[in-house]
N, C-alpha and C positions, 0 to 999 in steps of 0.2 A: 460412536465411531469405530466402524468393523473392523478398519486397519488393526490395532491391533492382536484384535483374535486371528486374524486370515495370517500377520506375521507369527504370532504364537501355534497357532495349528501347522501351520510350516515346516517351523522349527522342530513339532512333534516330530511332525513323519520323516522328518529328515533322522531323526534319532530314532527313531524307531519301531517307524518302518510299519506294516502290517501283524502288530502280536496275535501268534496262534490261540492264544488264551484267551481271547475272547469274540461273541460272533459278530463279525463285520457287517454291515446296514448294506451292503452292495451282495456281500453271499445272499444277505434274506430278500433284499428286493430280487435275484435273480434265481428263490425259489417261489416268489409271488408270482413272478413270470411263468415260471413253467408251470406253477399247477394251471394260471388261466391257462396256458397254453393246453394243455390237454383236456383243460374242463370245457370252455370256448370253439376252438377248431372243428369248423366239423369239413370234411371236405367234401360235402354234397352241394356246400352251398355255391353260390353264384360269385363271380366274382366281384358284383357289387356288394353284398351283403358279405361277404371276407374282408373288403377294403372297409365297411360300416364296423366290423365285429374289432377289428384291427385298432381302429380310432378309439373305442369302447376301452381294450384293454390299455390301449397309449393316456386315454385320461385318467385312467383309471389307476393306473400305478403310478404314476409321477402325482397324481394328486394326490394320494395314500404318500407315499416317500416324501412329499411338502410338509403337509399335515400333520405326519404321525413327531418328523424332527421338528417342526414347528410346538406342538403340543410338550414334547420331551424338556428342549429349554425353555420354556414358557413356568410347566412346572418346578422346575430346577431353580427356575428364577422370584417364583413363590417363596418356596423354602428358604432360598439365599438369594442376594445377587451377585456376589462369589460363585457358588452353585454354578449358577446360570452364567456365568461366565464361563468356567470351565468347564461344563458338558456344551459350551457352543465351540466351544476352539477344538474340542475330543469328537465333536460329529466335522467338524472343520477337515481336520485334520484324516478323517476317512474317507475322506474327496479328491483328496490331494498323493499323486502314487509316485513321488520324484523319488524317495528313496529304493522303493518295486522299480521302477522301470530300470533307476540303474543299478540296479544288484540281476535282472533277468537278462540284464546283455553283459553285464560283466561277468554271470556263472556261461554263458556261453563266448566270449572272450577267452575263457579262463580253460574251457575244454579245448579249445582251439590250438592255447600254447602246446599244450603237453598232447596235437596231434592226434587227440580222441573224438576223432568225426561219428562216431555213431552217439557219440555221448553228447555231442553237440548237436545234433540234427533233435535228437530227445528235449533239450533243451530249450533248443527254438522253437520246436513246437507247441510249447507253453504261451509264446506270444504271438504267435503268428497263426493265422486259418487257414493258410495254404499248407498242401503237403509236403512234406517235409523227408518221408523215409529213402528218398532217392535223390538227397541232395547232394549235391558237389559241396566243396569249401569254398567257393568262392558264392555260392549260391544261399549259404548259411550266414555269409558275411554279409550279405547282400539283405535278407531278409529279417536282419537283424536292425543294420543298421536304420531302412524301411521303417520298421515295426517304431521305434526309439524314437526317428525322426516324425511321425504318423502322432505318437501316442504323447509327444510333448504338447500337441495342443489339449485330446482330452483328459489328461492326466496331470496336466499341471497348468499349465496357461489360462485356459477356460476355467477349472474350478476354483481358482484363485477370483480372476473376473468377477463370474458368477456371486462367490462370498464374499467379494468388494460388497457388488450391489444388493443382495438379497442374506445376505448371511449363509447360517448350515441348511436354511429350509431350502433356501435357491438350489444353493450347490449341490444337496442331495438330491433336489428335483430332477439337475441336469444330469447325473451322474443314474438317475435311471433313465432316464434319455439312452443314456448313452452303453447303458445295460438289455436294454429292449433293443436297439439297434443290432447289440453283438449277439444276441439269443433268438430275434425273432424280423429280423431286419433282411434277411436272405434275398437274392434275387432267384433264387428256386424256385422247384416246382411246389412245394408246399407254401412257400413263403410269398413268392410273389407279388400277393393281392393280400393275404394276411397281415404279415409285415411290411406295406407298403406305409401305412401311416408311421410306423418307429423310424426307418430308412429316411422318409423326406423329414420329420420333427428334427431327427439327429446331424442329417444336412442342416438343419434350419440353425438352431442351438451353435453350431461349428462356425457357419459361416464369418463371423464378424473377427469371434478368436480367430481363427485360423491367419487369416488377412492382416492380424495384430505380429502373430507370429510369425510372420517375415521381418517387420522391422525388430522384435524383439531377437529372433537368431542371429540377425546382420548384425545387433548392436554386444549379440554374445562371440559373434563371429571374431568380429572387432578387439574383443575385451584379448579373446586366446591368439591374438594374431594371427588371424586366418584372414580370408579374401575377401572384405564385411560388401563389397561392390558386388561383384562375381555373385555373390549369395543374391541380392535384391534381384540384380539383371535372372540369373538364371532361373527362380522364382517366378517372374515377368515374363520370362521366356517359354520355360518347361512346364509350371504349376497345371497346366490345363489338361499335363499328359497322363492324366491320371481318369479310372474308371468315377471316383470320388469327386466332388465340386471341391472339397478341403483338401483334403490328403493331400493332395499333387503338391501343395505351398510349401507347408512344413519337408517333404522330402528332396523337393529341387533347391531349399534356402541351403539344407544342411549339404546336397552334392555342389552348389555351389560355392558353398564357404572352404570344401575341403578338395575341392577338384575332383567328384567323384560321378561315375557315368551308374547308376540306378535304374528300374526297371527291368522291362523282359517279358521273359516268359512264367509263369507260374502257373502250377497242378492245383486243381482242389477235384478233390474227390477222383483221380486220376484224370479229368478235362483240363485240356490245359486251356489257359487264361492270357491272351495277350496286352501288354499293355504300350504306352508307347516310353520311351527312352527319356530319365530324367538326368542331366547335368550330363558333361562332355568330358569326363576323366580317358585314360586311356590305361593309366597303366593297372598292373593289378590292387585289391584292396583286399586288406588281411585283419586282422582282430586288432591290429596296431589302430587301425580308421575307428573298431568299434569302441577301444577304450577312449581314443578323441572326442567321438557323436559323444559319446555319455559325458564328460568333461565340459563340452559344449552342452549340452542342455543343463548341466546344475548352473553353470552360470547363468545361461535363459532364464531359467526358475529367478534366478538371485536376481537378474535384471528385473523379469515382470513385479517381484515385490518391492524392490526399490525405484521404478517406475511409477508404479499407482500409487505411490506416494508421494513423490512432487506431485504427480497430477492435482491429489486430494488438495496438498498445500498451494497447492497455485491456486483452484476454485478456491479455498478458503481463503486468500492471501484477496482476491478476486471479490470477494462477495458471493458467490456466485453460486455456494453450497453454506451451510453452518453445520 
């Protein structure tokens, strides 16, 4: 059964986050993608050829990530059953980012609390892809909350789900897809075709987890005494007001739970990009809201784990799986 491994991996991530003394698998995946990008991309290719090469890169990176992870766990298990169990836990823990997500957002909130807007802009720039150098205080808060809400899926909920289905290899394959999207899945002149497969595949693997996140975040909202019903209603109403088919759902759920208004104008390389508004909050949003959302995401991560255990127990009880 994979649940004990995933549960322990979740605890390891909460306790240690991302240790700086060890090479992180996602960093290694990123280096592989950067290398392939330089070697394979050719601006003289036609759009169809660029898409084909993008598919090749995605297939290779995801396949290598899953295969190497499987091989490491397999060799460790041959050495010793306990060693295989421990290695699997450690590898799965690198795909879960609850601690890192919470810490990054908390750092921004701390800078805002001491009225250091320049520092807050620099810190939020580490977790968002938009321009941050000219952000106002409200924009920094909004960007942080949107990032935390969006990454509650690909940094917490989805890795847990995929690890429960296929252990460390599938969880690592999922993180490879995320990393591909974050590096080459842009709709700019260079990557609009070459990164097409990466962006589409990321949309596919997050489609179900993003929709599950609405229920999980709503349950978490109920547990922290926020408006769970409004969270669900806002997700249904505003979840599509986003360029991504998935990111708007967790953002809208969070916005509804706390009565916030997210979305609007963001700048990318100096170019404004409009998105629909999410939520109908009318008051100011502050660093207090960031801390509230951090707590919500922590509760949601625990709900994901406990809910999955309840589902597995039910399936076992009724003989669906053994």
